[in-house]
C-alpha beads as a LAMMPS data file, in Angstrom:
LAMMPS data file: protein, C-alpha beads

126 atoms
125 bonds

1 atom types
1 bond types

-500.0 500.0 xlo xhi
-500.0 500.0 ylo yhi
-500.0 500.0 zlo zhi

Masses

1 110.0

Atoms # bond

1 1 1 -176.436 215.979 225.670
2 1 1 -178.948 218.763 226.006
3 1 1 -180.951 219.937 228.944
4 1 1 -184.015 217.943 227.909
5 1 1 -184.790 215.187 230.378
6 1 1 -186.826 212.063 229.811
7 1 1 -188.156 209.488 232.207
8 1 1 -186.997 205.908 231.725
9 1 1 -188.939 203.079 233.291
10 1 1 -187.735 199.556 233.949
11 1 1 -189.032 196.655 235.952
12 1 1 -186.795 194.652 238.255
13 1 1 -187.523 192.098 240.952
14 1 1 -188.351 193.648 244.334
15 1 1 -185.230 192.100 245.826
16 1 1 -183.038 193.770 243.176
17 1 1 -184.624 197.156 243.820
18 1 1 -184.047 196.698 247.563
19 1 1 -180.357 195.931 246.935
20 1 1 -180.040 199.005 244.702
21 1 1 -181.851 201.229 247.208
22 1 1 -179.632 200.017 250.068
23 1 1 -176.488 200.598 248.028
24 1 1 -177.729 204.053 246.986
25 1 1 -178.384 204.878 250.652
26 1 1 -174.855 203.746 251.566
27 1 1 -173.514 206.160 248.936
28 1 1 -175.875 208.951 250.053
29 1 1 -177.499 208.967 246.600
30 1 1 -181.066 208.944 245.399
31 1 1 -182.146 205.745 243.656
32 1 1 -182.381 207.635 240.345
33 1 1 -178.862 208.997 240.751
34 1 1 -177.574 205.530 241.644
35 1 1 -179.156 203.910 238.569
36 1 1 -177.866 206.685 236.235
37 1 1 -174.368 206.339 237.700
38 1 1 -174.334 202.555 237.401
39 1 1 -175.589 202.659 233.809
40 1 1 -172.879 205.173 232.885
41 1 1 -170.260 203.023 234.636
42 1 1 -171.442 200.008 232.665
43 1 1 -171.263 201.929 229.405
44 1 1 -167.654 202.806 230.180
45 1 1 -166.709 199.176 230.590
46 1 1 -166.289 198.925 234.346
47 1 1 -166.390 195.295 235.374
48 1 1 -168.592 194.251 238.295
49 1 1 -167.063 192.523 241.294
50 1 1 -168.684 190.901 244.275
51 1 1 -168.226 193.155 247.277
52 1 1 -170.318 193.755 250.364
53 1 1 -173.038 191.451 249.042
54 1 1 -173.791 193.326 245.813
55 1 1 -172.257 194.050 242.459
56 1 1 -170.132 197.179 242.344
57 1 1 -168.137 198.582 239.487
58 1 1 -164.470 197.960 240.065
59 1 1 -162.481 201.168 239.783
60 1 1 -160.159 201.198 236.822
61 1 1 -156.506 201.871 237.415
62 1 1 -155.215 205.389 237.009
63 1 1 -154.590 206.033 233.348
64 1 1 -152.341 209.070 232.867
65 1 1 -151.557 208.098 229.250
66 1 1 -155.211 208.530 228.249
67 1 1 -156.014 204.937 227.341
68 1 1 -159.509 205.431 228.755
69 1 1 -160.009 208.250 226.272
70 1 1 -158.658 205.979 223.561
71 1 1 -161.257 203.326 224.484
72 1 1 -164.040 205.924 224.439
73 1 1 -162.989 207.192 221.007
74 1 1 -162.802 203.611 219.741
75 1 1 -166.293 202.882 221.097
76 1 1 -167.659 206.040 219.451
77 1 1 -166.197 205.030 216.089
78 1 1 -167.511 201.454 216.192
79 1 1 -170.803 202.609 214.707
80 1 1 -169.079 204.287 211.758
81 1 1 -167.316 207.503 210.790
82 1 1 -167.802 210.585 212.967
83 1 1 -166.819 214.202 212.485
84 1 1 -164.585 216.001 214.966
85 1 1 -167.630 217.648 216.580
86 1 1 -169.427 214.299 216.853
87 1 1 -166.379 212.737 218.512
88 1 1 -166.089 215.615 220.964
89 1 1 -169.769 215.245 221.834
90 1 1 -169.449 211.465 222.237
91 1 1 -166.498 211.812 224.605
92 1 1 -167.649 214.906 226.512
93 1 1 -171.292 213.817 226.691
94 1 1 -170.568 211.374 229.514
95 1 1 -168.961 214.157 231.565
96 1 1 -171.972 216.394 230.970
97 1 1 -174.274 213.588 232.111
98 1 1 -172.187 213.094 235.254
99 1 1 -172.176 216.827 235.987
100 1 1 -175.938 217.055 235.553
101 1 1 -176.536 214.046 237.788
102 1 1 -174.155 215.390 240.436
103 1 1 -175.820 218.811 240.412
104 1 1 -179.240 217.134 240.678
105 1 1 -178.034 215.149 243.672
106 1 1 -176.444 218.190 245.355
107 1 1 -179.653 220.162 244.842
108 1 1 -181.753 217.283 246.205
109 1 1 -179.590 217.387 249.337
110 1 1 -179.791 221.203 249.518
111 1 1 -176.028 221.586 249.210
112 1 1 -176.227 223.608 245.966
113 1 1 -178.935 225.749 244.412
114 1 1 -179.329 227.638 241.173
115 1 1 -179.471 231.399 241.613
116 1 1 -180.432 233.558 238.658
117 1 1 -179.503 236.625 240.682
118 1 1 -175.956 235.313 241.223
119 1 1 -175.725 234.083 237.652
120 1 1 -175.390 230.356 238.293
121 1 1 -175.056 227.589 240.821
122 1 1 -174.074 228.529 244.378
123 1 1 -173.338 226.646 247.569
124 1 1 -176.015 226.805 250.232
125 1 1 -175.358 227.664 253.848
126 1 1 -176.206 224.146 255.007

Bonds

1 1 1 2
2 1 2 3
3 1 3 4
4 1 4 5
5 1 5 6
6 1 6 7
7 1 7 8
8 1 8 9
9 1 9 10
10 1 10 11
11 1 11 12
12 1 12 13
13 1 13 14
14 1 14 15
15 1 15 16
16 1 16 17
17 1 17 18
18 1 18 19
19 1 19 20
20 1 20 21
21 1 21 22
22 1 22 23
23 1 23 24
24 1 24 25
25 1 25 26
26 1 26 27
27 1 27 28
28 1 28 29
29 1 29 30
30 1 30 31
31 1 31 32
32 1 32 33
33 1 33 34
34 1 34 35
35 1 35 36
36 1 36 37
37 1 37 38
38 1 38 39
39 1 39 40
40 1 40 41
41 1 41 42
42 1 42 43
43 1 43 44
44 1 44 45
45 1 45 46
46 1 46 47
47 1 47 48
48 1 48 49
49 1 49 50
50 1 50 51
51 1 51 52
52 1 52 53
53 1 53 54
54 1 54 55
55 1 55 56
56 1 56 57
57 1 57 58
58 1 58 59
59 1 59 60
60 1 60 61
61 1 61 62
62 1 62 63
63 1 63 64
64 1 64 65
65 1 65 66
66 1 66 67
67 1 67 68
68 1 68 69
69 1 69 70
70 1 70 71
71 1 71 72
72 1 72 73
73 1 73 74
74 1 74 75
75 1 75 76
76 1 76 77
77 1 77 78
78 1 78 79
79 1 79 80
80 1 80 81
81 1 81 82
82 1 82 83
83 1 83 84
84 1 84 85
85 1 85 86
86 1 86 87
87 1 87 88
88 1 88 89
89 1 89 90
90 1 90 91
91 1 91 92
92 1 92 93
93 1 93 94
94 1 94 95
95 1 95 96
96 1 96 97
97 1 97 98
98 1 98 99
99 1 99 100
100 1 100 101
101 1 101 102
102 1 102 103
103 1 103 104
104 1 104 105
105 1 105 106
106 1 106 107
107 1 107 108
108 1 108 109
109 1 109 110
110 1 110 111
111 1 111 112
112 1 112 113
113 1 113 114
114 1 114 115
115 1 115 116
116 1 116 117
117 1 117 118
118 1 118 119
119 1 119 120
120 1 120 121
121 1 121 122
122 1 122 123
123 1 123 124
124 1 124 125
125 1 125 126
């Protein structure tokens, strides 16, 4: 996943947006960050459970044997053959998306900033 960013628009009932906004606020996330995170969780196969009045992804059990990676590889190969590089990108792409979203959120909250002078991201004094 490159650095290019695109806007995605969807329409949901006002009540649904209110539920999402409230949940995002509880998690100290922007609404955009919340939606990106929930979409990524859904793509990974988290199953929703009823909790606190709204759907939340249920955390998967710890998987030290790498079965989650196995599932991700399987999902990547469902559409047909892939080269090694394509598989790496399919598996690592989700992590890159998460990192980008997390950095966006940290910057929105002024906890991290990008400094060309320092050669990368740095913590702020706040």
